[in-house]
C-alpha positions as MATLAB code, in Angstrom:
seq = 'MQGNVSFLGVGEFILLFNGMIQTWVTITLMYNRFQMKDMVSRVFFVALFTATVTAAVHLDDALGDHGPGHYTALACIFFVLAVMKLYIGSWIRRVERLSTFEASMQFCFGLYHLLIGWLPYLLLDDKTDRKTMRAIMVGANHIFVVFGSMPVHRMFLRSAEYDENGKMVRPPDHVPWHHLKIRCIS';
ca = [
       3.823    2.379  -25.535;
       4.761    3.791  -28.470;
       4.647    0.185  -30.456;
       1.216   -0.876  -28.876;
      -1.156    1.996  -28.732;
      -4.268   -0.125  -28.690;
      -6.710   -0.544  -26.150;
      -5.033   -2.817  -24.255;
      -1.446   -1.049  -24.590;
      -3.133    1.752  -22.626;
      -3.629   -0.636  -20.148;
      -0.833   -2.491  -19.754;
       1.257    1.093  -19.893;
      -1.112    1.684  -16.902;
      -0.317   -1.770  -15.034;
       3.577   -1.286  -15.840;
       4.035    2.381  -13.899;
       1.635    1.608  -11.092;
       4.374   -0.004   -8.893;
       6.802    2.644  -10.163;
       3.868    5.284   -9.350;
       3.315    3.548   -5.887;
       6.786    3.296   -4.620;
       7.906    7.052   -5.915;
       4.423    8.611   -3.879;
       5.314    6.549   -1.108;
       8.899    7.397   -0.879;
       8.128   10.950   -1.522;
       5.598   11.508    1.353;
       7.741    9.820    3.598;
      11.241   11.897    3.106;
       8.663   14.866    3.131;
       6.549   14.034    5.956;
       9.653   13.217    8.353;
      12.082   15.547    7.100;
      15.147   12.720    6.502;
      18.153   14.073    6.664;
      20.499   12.161    9.242;
      23.019    9.392    7.628;
      20.873    6.654    8.292;
      18.542    7.690    5.750;
      20.634    8.994    3.212;
      22.136    4.983    3.384;
      18.312    4.173    3.110;
      17.450    6.749   -0.067;
      20.850    5.216   -1.936;
      19.447    1.954   -1.503;
      15.645    2.900   -2.472;
      17.320    4.916   -5.648;
      19.502    2.056   -6.814;
      16.221   -0.702   -6.736;
      13.847    2.195   -8.550;
      16.771    2.253  -11.282;
      17.108   -1.303  -11.063;
      13.275   -1.560  -11.891;
      13.086    1.002  -14.364;
      15.562   -0.531  -16.190;
      13.550   -4.001  -16.571;
      10.115   -1.883  -17.359;
      10.285   -1.923  -20.945;
       9.144   -5.969  -20.571;
       8.124   -5.507  -17.294;
       4.803   -7.852  -17.352;
       6.589  -10.312  -19.796;
      10.392  -11.624  -19.846;
      11.526   -8.696  -17.942;
       8.955   -9.512  -14.758;
      11.159  -10.939  -12.382;
      13.761   -8.405  -12.537;
      11.409   -5.164  -12.255;
       9.359   -6.976   -9.294;
      12.128   -8.086   -7.336;
      13.465   -4.521   -7.695;
      10.128   -3.187   -6.704;
      10.248   -6.028   -3.713;
      13.429   -4.250   -2.690;
      11.845   -1.137   -2.617;
       8.913   -2.272   -0.231;
      11.327   -4.220    2.377;
      13.879   -1.641    2.339;
      10.760    1.473    3.041;
       9.469   -1.377    5.716;
      13.212   -1.148    7.876;
      12.638    2.778    7.266;
       9.350    2.410    8.473;
      10.452    0.401   11.967;
      13.499    3.294   12.340;
      11.417    5.476   12.011;
       9.008    4.281   15.006;
      11.826    3.649   16.885;
      12.669    7.716   17.244;
       9.397    8.810   17.609;
       7.521    7.203   20.032;
       3.600    8.781   19.465;
       4.405    6.963   15.831;
       5.904    3.404   16.792;
       2.116    1.633   16.694;
       1.481    3.345   12.808;
       4.852    2.816   12.242;
       4.863   -0.942   12.855;
       1.718   -1.242   11.056;
       2.736    0.297    7.922;
       5.879   -1.529    7.984;
       4.317   -4.771    7.789;
       2.155   -3.609    4.830;
       5.398   -2.454    3.123;
       6.683   -6.001    4.261;
       3.065   -7.768    2.064;
       3.503   -5.565   -0.581;
       7.507   -7.003   -1.119;
       6.202  -10.158   -1.040;
       3.391  -10.217   -3.009;
       5.654   -8.474   -5.647;
       7.996  -11.381   -5.564;
       5.376  -13.519   -6.365;
       4.796  -11.469   -9.359;
       7.952  -11.165  -10.346;
       8.397  -15.122   -9.927;
       5.154  -16.917   -9.653;
       4.049  -16.863  -13.316;
       8.055  -17.709  -14.219;
       7.987  -20.622  -11.827;
       4.350  -21.929  -12.936;
       3.932  -21.278  -16.503;
       6.019  -22.071  -19.580;
       3.812  -20.172  -21.981;
       5.139  -16.307  -22.744;
       1.749  -15.156  -22.944;
       0.527  -17.051  -20.560;
       2.877  -15.500  -17.405;
       1.814  -11.781  -19.381;
      -1.570  -12.604  -18.229;
      -0.611  -13.624  -15.295;
       1.358  -10.834  -14.038;
      -1.165   -8.470  -15.821;
      -4.229   -9.624  -13.488;
      -1.564   -9.938  -10.416;
      -1.105   -6.336  -10.943;
      -4.271   -5.242  -11.165;
      -5.256   -6.756   -8.374;
      -2.449   -5.061   -6.164;
      -3.705   -1.301   -8.093;
      -7.551   -2.246   -6.585;
      -5.937   -2.797   -3.451;
      -3.944   -0.321   -2.978;
      -6.519    2.114   -4.510;
     -10.029    0.719   -2.587;
      -8.273   -1.523    0.462;
      -5.414   -0.401    2.022;
      -6.898    3.339    3.542;
      -9.652    1.588    5.037;
      -7.461   -1.302    6.104;
      -4.981    1.093    7.299;
      -7.527    3.262    9.388;
      -8.834    0.385   11.143;
      -5.212    0.186   13.510;
      -5.490    3.941   13.914;
      -6.264    5.158   17.932;
      -8.498    7.775   18.443;
      -7.362   10.430   20.797;
      -7.825    9.844   24.716;
      -9.134   12.143   26.778;
     -10.230   12.563   30.721;
     -13.194   13.551   32.887;
     -12.738   16.801   32.381;
     -12.317   16.405   28.342;
      -8.565   17.207   28.526;
      -6.618   15.050   25.999;
      -4.483   12.641   27.862;
      -2.752   10.820   24.697;
      -3.071   12.230   21.374;
      -4.160   10.253   18.530;
      -2.394    8.041   15.814;
      -1.246   10.405   13.512;
       1.973   12.759   12.260;
       1.780   16.410   10.942;
       2.948   16.152    7.758;
       5.730   18.560    8.245;
       7.716   19.794   10.973;
       8.956   16.606   12.463;
      12.665   15.959   12.698;
      14.424   12.274   12.987;
      17.273   13.188   15.311;
      20.555   12.677   13.573;
      23.340   10.245   14.069;
      26.163   11.989   12.314;
];
């Protein structure tokens, strides 16, 4: 950012940090929401930390020459998050359906980030065109995350079911943000 403080430089800065912020928020909310402290969750954390550091190393020119490295690392983060969501759904029965849906969303984000990293590299020869194509793809991702993912997410949540007396027989598909523990495997 220091080298380019123009309007386009600020836009590039925002686009570059979009993926990092998106993954950081997802990781933080998941670990705080489920209070993940078992051994498997710690292994997941090491994998996430390694991929995050790798993505940060390639962040200086992520829309340019370092795009494949940066976006491949972000894709690895999303793939690990997908596996973690399935893991959570296997331990907490009432979030199994939601976790499966969230895992598929994380997997799709991972595939899309692989495309962001490698498609411009494979299709285009000019560095400026690669940078422009990546910027458009990252912008489309940002627009989807901000405006599209939450409404899509809500379509897959079931509301509570009640019997004829008004008593809840099945809670809605959601998880409280705190006080959930995953069974330890240590």
